[in-house]
C-alpha positions as a printed Julia matrix, in Angstrom:
541×3 Matrix{Float64}:
 -45.43   21.75   14.07
 -45.84   18.19   15.3
 -47.37   15.46   13.14
 -47.25   11.93   14.5
 -49.05    8.58   14.34
 -51.07    9.68   11.31
 -52.37    7.96    8.22
 -52.76   10.19    5.19
 -54.12    9.62    1.7
 -51.43   11.67    0.0
 -49.36   13.89    2.29
 -49.22   15.4     5.76
 -47.87   18.81    4.73
 -48.05   20.22    1.19
 -46.67   23.41   -0.35
 -47.33   24.5    -3.93
 -45.69   27.8    -4.92
 -44.44   30.59   -2.69
 -42.11   30.33    0.27
 -42.26   27.78    3.07
 -40.29   27.43    6.3
 -40.4    24.5     8.71
 -38.32   24.78   11.86
 -38.1    23.07   15.26
 -40.74   20.6    14.11
 -41.41   16.86   14.19
 -42.97   14.58   11.59
 -42.91   11.01   12.81
 -44.63    7.63   12.57
 -46.82    8.67    9.66
 -47.73    6.61    6.59
 -49.42    7.12    3.28
 -52.41    4.82    2.97
 -52.44    2.74    0.98
 -48.62    2.62    1.03
 -48.54    1.15   -2.47
 -50.85    3.8    -3.97
 -50.2     5.16   -7.45
 -49.83    8.81   -6.41
 -46.91   11.2    -6.61
 -46.82   12.61   -3.11
 -44.58   12.24   -0.07
 -45.47   12.82    3.55
 -43.98   16.28    3.01
 -44.72   17.53   -0.53
 -42.98   20.63   -1.95
 -43.57   21.75   -5.53
 -42.64   24.97   -7.37
 -41.6    26.65   -4.12
 -38.68   27.86   -2.04
 -38.52   25.92    1.23
 -36.32   26.01    4.3
 -36.25   23.11    6.77
 -34.15   23.5     9.91
 -33.71   21.77   13.26
 -36.51   19.39   12.37
 -36.99   15.64   12.79
 -38.51   13.53   10.02
 -38.62    9.92   11.18
 -40.46    6.66   10.55
 -42.29    8.11    7.57
 -43.53    5.43    5.16
 -43.82    6.49    1.51
 -41.13    9.14    0.76
 -40.49   11.4     3.74
 -40.32   14.31    1.28
 -41.15   14.66   -2.38
 -39.69   17.75   -4.07
 -40.51   18.97   -7.6
 -39.34   22.11   -9.41
 -38.31   23.65   -6.1
 -35.36   25.01   -4.18
 -34.99   23.48   -0.75
 -32.48   24.45    1.93
 -32.13   22.13    4.92
 -29.89   22.44    7.95
 -29.31   20.41   11.1
 -32.29   18.24   10.36
 -32.64   14.55   11.2
 -33.97   12.11    8.6
 -34.29    8.8    10.41
 -35.83    5.43    9.45
 -37.83    6.69    6.52
 -38.64    4.19    3.79
 -40.57    3.59    0.63
 -41.86    0.48   -1.14
 -42.33    0.32   -4.89
 -45.84    0.3    -6.26
 -46.33   -2.21   -9.08
 -49.32   -1.4   -11.26
 -51.61   -3.78  -13.08
 -49.3    -3.49  -16.08
 -46.3    -4.39  -13.91
 -44.75   -0.94  -14.26
 -42.92    0.22  -11.17
 -44.11    3.57   -9.8
 -41.41    5.81   -8.22
 -39.6     3.11   -6.23
 -36.93    5.53   -5.08
 -35.82    7.77   -2.27
 -36.59    6.57    1.24
 -36.06   10.02    2.77
 -36.11   12.4    -0.22
 -37.17   12.04   -3.83
 -36.51   15.13   -5.96
 -37.14   16.14   -9.57
 -35.81   19.23  -11.41
 -34.88   20.95   -8.17
 -32.0    22.28   -6.09
 -31.26   20.88   -2.64
 -28.75   22.49   -0.31
 -28.0    20.9     3.04
 -25.74   21.79    5.94
 -25.11   19.58    8.95
 -28.07   17.22    8.65
 -28.07   13.5     9.43
 -29.63   10.73    7.34
 -29.8     7.4     9.17
 -31.53    4.06    8.54
 -33.4     5.25    5.47
 -34.16    2.76    2.7
 -36.33    1.83   -0.23
 -37.41   -1.46   -1.72
 -36.49   -2.37   -5.27
 -35.52    1.19   -6.07
 -32.53    3.51   -5.94
 -31.4     6.04   -3.36
 -31.97    4.61    0.1
 -31.79    8.11    1.58
 -31.92   10.46   -1.43
 -33.0    10.04   -5.03
 -32.32   13.14   -7.14
 -33.28   13.42  -10.82
 -32.19   16.5   -12.79
 -31.57   18.03   -9.39
 -28.51   19.91   -8.17
 -27.38   18.5    -4.85
 -25.04   20.45   -2.56
 -24.21   19.14    0.9
 -21.81   20.41    3.57
 -21.05   18.54    6.78
 -23.84   16.02    6.16
 -23.69   12.54    7.69
 -25.2     9.32    6.27
 -25.37    6.3     8.61
 -26.73    2.8     7.91
 -28.77    3.7     4.84
 -29.89    1.19    2.25
 -30.34   -1.78    4.57
 -33.44   -4.05    4.6
 -36.68   -2.26    5.43
 -38.24   -2.37    8.91
 -41.46   -3.66    7.34
 -42.27   -7.01    5.8
 -42.15   -6.89    2.0
 -41.22   -9.18   -0.86
 -37.81  -10.61    0.18
 -36.51   -9.94   -3.33
 -37.42   -6.25   -3.05
 -36.31   -5.26    0.43
 -33.15   -3.24   -0.32
 -32.13   -0.44   -2.71
 -30.89   -1.47   -6.11
 -28.42    1.4    -6.67
 -27.09    4.06   -4.32
 -27.73    2.87   -0.78
 -27.39    6.45    0.49
 -27.55    8.71   -2.64
 -28.58    8.13   -6.22
 -28.37   11.18   -8.48
 -28.88   11.61  -12.22
 -28.79   14.62  -14.5
 -27.79   17.32  -12.01
 -24.62   18.65  -10.41
 -23.43   17.05   -7.17
 -21.18   18.87   -4.69
 -20.3    17.11   -1.42
 -18.03   18.82    1.13
 -16.96   17.16    4.43
 -19.67   14.52    4.01
 -19.41   11.16    5.77
 -20.99    7.83    4.81
 -21.02    4.94    7.28
 -22.31    1.38    6.84
 -24.11    1.86    3.52
 -25.67   -1.0     1.54
 -27.22   -1.84   -1.84
 -28.14   -5.03   -3.67
 -26.53   -4.31   -7.04
 -25.09   -0.84   -7.48
 -22.98    1.33   -5.22
 -23.61    1.23   -1.51
 -22.91    4.89   -0.74
 -23.15    7.08   -3.88
 -24.17    6.46   -7.47
 -24.21    9.35   -9.95
 -25.0     9.21  -13.66
 -25.3    11.66  -16.57
 -24.19   14.62  -14.48
 -22.42   17.71  -15.85
 -20.18   18.01  -12.77
 -19.43   16.09   -9.58
 -17.22   17.62   -6.89
 -16.16   15.79   -3.71
 -14.06   17.46   -1.0
 -12.98   15.7     2.21
 -15.5    12.86    1.91
 -15.26    9.67    3.99
 -16.87    6.37    2.98
 -16.57    3.81    5.78
 -17.81    0.2     5.62
 -19.89   -0.5     2.56
 -21.61   -3.57    1.18
 -22.37   -3.24   -2.52
 -24.14   -5.74   -4.71
 -22.79   -7.94   -7.48
 -23.28   -5.61  -10.45
 -20.49   -3.91  -12.42
 -20.17   -0.7   -10.43
 -18.13    0.61   -7.55
 -18.91   -1.05   -4.24
 -18.66    2.28   -2.39
 -19.32    4.83   -5.19
 -19.85    4.98   -8.95
 -19.82    7.84  -11.41
 -21.25    7.04  -14.85
 -21.18    9.39  -17.85
 -20.24   12.4   -15.74
 -18.8    15.23  -17.85
 -16.27   16.17  -15.18
 -15.35   14.51  -11.88
 -13.23   16.5    -9.41
 -12.17   15.05   -6.05
  -9.89   16.55   -3.41
  -9.9    14.39   -0.31
 -11.66   11.0    -0.34
 -11.06    8.28    2.24
 -12.47    4.83    1.51
 -12.16    1.97    3.99
 -13.84   -1.12    5.34
 -15.62   -2.59    2.31
 -17.12   -6.06    2.72
 -17.83   -7.31   -0.82
 -15.21   -9.28   -2.7
 -15.17   -9.05   -6.48
 -16.16   -5.37   -6.45
 -13.99   -2.31   -6.92
 -14.48    0.36   -4.28
 -14.78    3.36   -6.66
 -15.66    3.31  -10.35
 -15.66    6.19  -12.83
 -17.07    5.01  -16.16
 -17.36    6.9   -19.45
 -16.39   10.06  -17.6
 -14.11   12.01  -19.97
 -12.41   14.42  -17.54
 -11.26   13.15  -14.15
  -9.15   14.96  -11.55
  -8.58   12.97   -8.35
  -6.41   14.23   -5.51
  -5.76   13.04   -1.95
  -7.53    9.69   -2.2
  -6.88    7.24    0.63
  -7.68    3.55    0.2
  -6.71    1.06    2.92
  -7.5    -2.67    3.13
 -10.13   -2.78    0.4
 -11.59   -6.28   -0.19
 -10.95   -5.99   -3.93
  -9.75   -3.37   -6.43
  -9.63    0.2    -5.15
 -10.32    2.31   -8.25
 -11.52    1.67  -11.81
 -11.21    4.34  -14.5
 -13.26    3.16  -17.47
 -12.78    4.84  -20.88
 -11.54    8.21  -19.61
 -10.35   10.75  -22.18
  -7.95   12.22  -19.66
  -7.6    11.33  -15.99
  -5.23   12.62  -13.3
  -4.61   10.93   -9.94
  -2.37   12.88   -7.57
  -1.04   12.63   -3.99
  -3.06    9.54   -3.17
  -2.49    6.29   -1.28
  -3.51    2.82   -2.44
  -2.59    0.43    0.36
  -3.29   -3.3     0.57
  -6.09   -3.37   -1.98
  -6.97   -7.04   -2.42
  -7.02   -6.47   -6.16
  -5.83   -3.71   -8.47
  -4.82   -0.42   -6.9
  -6.05    1.25  -10.11
  -7.55   -0.5   -13.13
  -7.43    1.81  -16.17
  -9.85    0.14  -18.58
  -9.3     1.71  -21.99
  -9.35    5.42  -22.7
  -6.77    7.85  -24.0
  -4.52    9.1   -21.22
  -4.0     8.68  -17.47
  -1.51   10.69  -15.38
  -0.36    9.36  -11.98
   1.75   11.77   -9.9
   3.11   11.67   -6.32
   1.09    8.61   -5.29
   1.96    5.66   -3.06
   1.05    2.09   -4.07
   1.84   -0.3    -1.23
   1.03   -3.98   -0.84
  -1.69   -4.31   -3.49
  -2.17   -7.93   -4.53
  -3.26   -7.86   -8.18
  -1.15   -5.11   -9.84
  -0.79   -1.68   -8.35
  -1.85   -0.4   -11.79
  -3.43   -2.38  -14.64
  -3.75   -0.22  -17.75
  -5.2    -0.77  -21.2
  -5.23    2.98  -21.93
  -3.38    4.35  -24.92
  -0.9     6.14  -22.63
  -0.02    5.87  -18.95
   2.1     8.65  -17.43
   3.57    7.87  -14.02
   5.71   10.46  -12.26
   7.3    10.52   -8.78
   5.21    7.6    -7.56
   6.3     4.99   -5.02
   5.5     1.36   -5.86
   6.41   -0.82   -2.89
   5.62   -4.47   -2.21
   2.89   -4.94   -4.8
   2.3    -8.34   -6.39
   0.52   -9.99   -9.31
   0.81  -12.82  -11.8
   2.52  -10.41  -14.22
   3.67   -6.84  -13.63
   3.63   -6.68   -9.85
   3.43   -2.87   -9.88
   2.33   -2.04  -13.46
   0.88   -4.15  -16.25
   0.17   -2.21  -19.44
  -0.89   -2.89  -23.02
  -0.23    0.69  -24.1
   2.66    3.12  -23.82
   4.11    3.75  -20.34
   6.03    6.94  -19.53
   7.84    6.8   -16.18
   9.74    9.7   -14.6
  11.25    9.76  -11.13
   9.36    6.69   -9.93
  10.63    4.21   -7.34
   9.87    0.49   -7.66
  10.92   -1.53   -4.6
  10.18   -5.09   -3.57
   7.43   -5.76   -6.11
   6.88   -9.37   -7.2
   5.25  -11.29  -10.04
   4.54  -14.98  -10.29
   5.49  -14.99  -13.98
   6.87  -11.9   -15.74
   7.88   -8.38  -14.79
   8.37   -8.13  -11.04
   7.84   -4.37  -11.24
   6.6    -3.6   -14.77
   5.23   -5.74  -17.6
   4.49   -4.12  -20.96
   2.64   -6.2   -23.54
   2.66   -4.9   -27.12
   3.43   -1.4   -25.88
   6.44    0.83  -25.25
   8.14    1.93  -22.05
  10.27    5.0   -21.62
  11.69    5.69  -18.15
  13.78    8.6   -16.9
  15.37    8.94  -13.44
  13.47    5.87  -12.27
  14.83    3.34   -9.75
  14.16   -0.41   -9.65
  15.37   -2.12   -6.47
  14.73   -5.61   -5.11
  11.95   -6.56   -7.51
  11.57  -10.19   -8.55
   9.77  -12.94  -10.37
  10.16  -16.66   -9.71
  13.84  -17.64   -9.74
  13.1   -21.35  -10.28
  10.55  -21.35  -13.11
  12.0   -21.51  -16.61
   9.18  -19.28  -17.89
   9.69  -16.34  -15.5
  11.16  -13.28  -17.21
  12.27   -9.84  -16.05
  12.9    -9.35  -12.35
  12.23   -5.61  -12.75
  10.92   -5.06  -16.31
   9.42   -7.37  -18.92
   8.58   -6.32  -22.48
   6.78   -8.45  -25.04
   6.16   -7.62  -28.75
   6.65   -3.9   -28.24
   8.82   -1.43  -30.1
  11.09   -0.05  -27.37
  12.1    -0.21  -23.72
  14.07    3.01  -23.22
  15.85    3.87  -19.96
  17.59    7.18  -19.35
  19.43    7.81  -16.05
  17.74    4.82  -14.42
  19.08    2.4   -11.81
  18.47   -1.35  -11.55
  19.88   -3.08   -8.47
  19.14   -6.25   -6.54
  16.44   -7.5    -8.91
  16.05  -11.23   -9.6
  14.37  -13.62  -12.04
  15.06  -16.95  -13.66
  15.51  -15.21  -17.04
  16.65  -11.57  -17.13
  17.38  -10.43  -13.58
  16.79   -6.75  -14.35
  15.22   -6.59  -17.83
  13.81   -9.19  -20.24
  12.8    -8.24  -23.78
  11.05  -10.86  -25.92
  10.19  -10.9   -29.61
  10.5    -7.28  -30.53
  11.21   -4.49  -28.07
  14.61   -2.82  -28.39
  16.25   -2.04  -25.05
  18.3     1.16  -24.74
  20.19    1.99  -21.54
  21.45    5.59  -21.57
  23.44    6.9   -18.61
  21.89    4.12  -16.56
  23.22    1.63  -14.0
  22.41   -2.08  -14.03
  24.19   -3.72  -11.1
  23.91   -6.56   -8.57
  21.0    -8.24  -10.35
  20.77  -12.05  -10.52
  19.26  -14.73  -12.75
  19.85  -18.2   -14.11
  20.43  -16.6   -17.53
  21.02  -12.89  -18.12
  21.72  -11.33  -14.75
  21.32   -7.82  -16.17
  19.54   -8.15  -19.52
  18.03  -11.04  -21.46
  16.77  -10.57  -25.0
  15.13  -12.62  -27.71
  15.27  -10.63  -30.94
  15.73   -6.86  -31.17
  18.62   -4.39  -31.12
  19.89   -3.4   -27.68
  22.37   -0.8   -26.45
  24.18    0.58  -23.44
  25.59    4.11  -23.73
  27.12    6.74  -21.49
  27.45   10.43  -22.21
  30.76   10.6   -20.28
  33.68    8.2   -20.75
  34.69    8.4   -17.07
  31.25    7.59  -15.68
  30.1     4.4   -13.96
  27.04    4.0   -16.13
  26.75    0.51  -17.48
  26.06   -3.15  -16.76
  28.33   -4.54  -14.04
  28.49   -6.76  -10.94
  25.52   -8.82  -12.13
  25.42  -12.59  -11.78
  23.96  -15.5   -13.74
  24.1   -19.03  -12.38
  24.4   -20.49  -15.89
  25.35  -17.89  -18.5
  25.18  -14.2   -19.41
  26.12  -12.49  -16.16
  25.63   -9.07  -17.77
  23.7    -9.79  -20.97
  22.24  -12.97  -22.44
  21.14  -13.09  -26.09
  19.05  -15.8   -27.75
  20.57  -16.46  -31.18
  18.55  -19.29  -32.72
  16.19  -20.04  -35.58
  15.22  -16.68  -37.1
  16.07  -14.69  -33.97
  19.27  -12.72  -34.16
  19.45  -10.06  -31.42
  22.26   -7.52  -31.3
  23.94   -5.65  -28.46
  26.21   -2.61  -28.69
  27.74   -0.16  -26.28
  29.43    3.22  -26.08
  31.49    3.91  -22.95
  29.43    1.24  -21.18
  31.01    0.12  -17.9
  30.86   -3.69  -17.78
  33.06   -4.11  -14.72
  36.52   -5.47  -14.07
  37.86   -8.27  -11.92
  40.39   -5.87  -10.43
  37.64   -3.59   -9.19
  35.56   -6.56   -8.04
  32.56   -5.54  -10.11
  32.85   -7.83  -13.09
  29.78   -9.66  -14.33
  29.76  -13.35  -13.39
  30.42  -15.61  -15.25
  30.7   -13.34  -18.3
  29.7    -9.98  -19.71
  27.76  -11.31  -22.69
  26.47  -14.84  -23.04
  24.7   -16.47  -25.97
  22.24  -19.21  -26.66
  24.28  -20.66  -29.53
  27.27  -18.37  -29.61
  30.56  -17.42  -27.93
  30.55  -15.87  -24.46
  32.62  -12.73  -23.83
  33.92  -11.65  -20.42
  36.68   -9.1   -20.89
  35.11   -5.79  -21.81
  35.91   -3.96  -18.58
  34.97   -0.32  -17.91
  34.07    2.24  -20.59
  33.59   -0.53  -23.15
  32.32   -0.36  -26.71
  30.98   -3.87  -27.33
  29.46   -4.88  -30.63
  27.62   -8.2   -30.59
  25.63   -9.96  -33.3
  25.17  -13.4   -34.87
  26.45  -15.25  -31.81
  29.69  -13.37  -31.19
  31.08  -10.05  -29.98
  33.94   -7.82  -30.98
């Protein structure tokens, strides 16, 4: 079938009921007249039917290339090119179906394999290529190129691009995308490539989103998932965004999230936002040089990060306000922020087997900053992290805790970290620091090369008297080479140890200039290895 250069009142081809197949056909350069009419038809109209479209071209169709209602449609190796739709505004100023440049679908199922959607768009609506409402959408090997850009016809300049979902907008149905590629997608407000809302399930496997330009609304520049019951991703590469101030991917009010094998490189802003998730898991993913947060966890109950790499992100690798953040076997390397170069959290942080290297903060917590929360870390390594070494208000080269209950470290290592106050760890106004079978060595500061504390009860213990666990070979330019305690006004911190190695001059690993220094108190420098210090009220025994 060939239909070209036609003007139709409602549609060129229509199917109601039964079975319909369209193959090796062309529908091109055809418009609905008037284009702004208040009807419900597309150039191809399929309702209450089973339809198969294969090896067919639908191009330059003005007014929905296809409208699908209560139908099952299977498409394969079909080209949808330069189709577009303009919103109709009635006399009462209500907008009539301003969606879906190529396909608009209601209460249907669409299955596609190997088709291409290019240069499709809609004015003032959503879904530059596809708009799907209460429709299950399954696509395999589909390609979307340059969808959602300004229309090739003259319209109101304020209504010439899609509002949400430059390529796909879906609501109310399941979405399953496998080996799907999006290139050069655009929208004015929402997500440039994909926007999904109120869906029971969204599954993405091996999806690539390359070069997007989203609008200025609060949604993911590349993709957004709102109020989805369950989001499952295994293989998503996102690159080449162009809009600053917009996260690349956003999952909001989606209770169950399982993300694996994500790859973000050189994003213009934050890479991923998880908003109010009940439980979210991010595994085996890379967040590299995001010009913002690697992951922003905005509220919610629990987030688990496992076997990920966070490298060179410039506004926290992870910012979390969730109740609990679990981070296991992750690598945090060269991230930076004003506070908490790798992690900033207001909840509880559980770290196991993580590596923090070369992270920096302008103020507090070169690697980790915990505000009014707890931190427990096991088998975690902090190396070469830093805050400013010249500012008198910069605390915690590796870890900074403020107003929390506890900073607990078991079998952890701190080495080569630096800050003006607390080269390895700084605990202010509340959190108790416990170092069990841990090593704090070769850290530097103006005060408190290893640990600096204002208030709280702090300890260093070893389970074996012959071990090298302890606080040694740290250096402070002024005082408290190993530990520095602020004993003034109502603050009266304590420090105790059991078999805590604090170094010896003979072994060349003594703390310099002393083991324990005080703000208003007596410095102590002779504990040596396997020591049992007991310090309070400005002195030690």
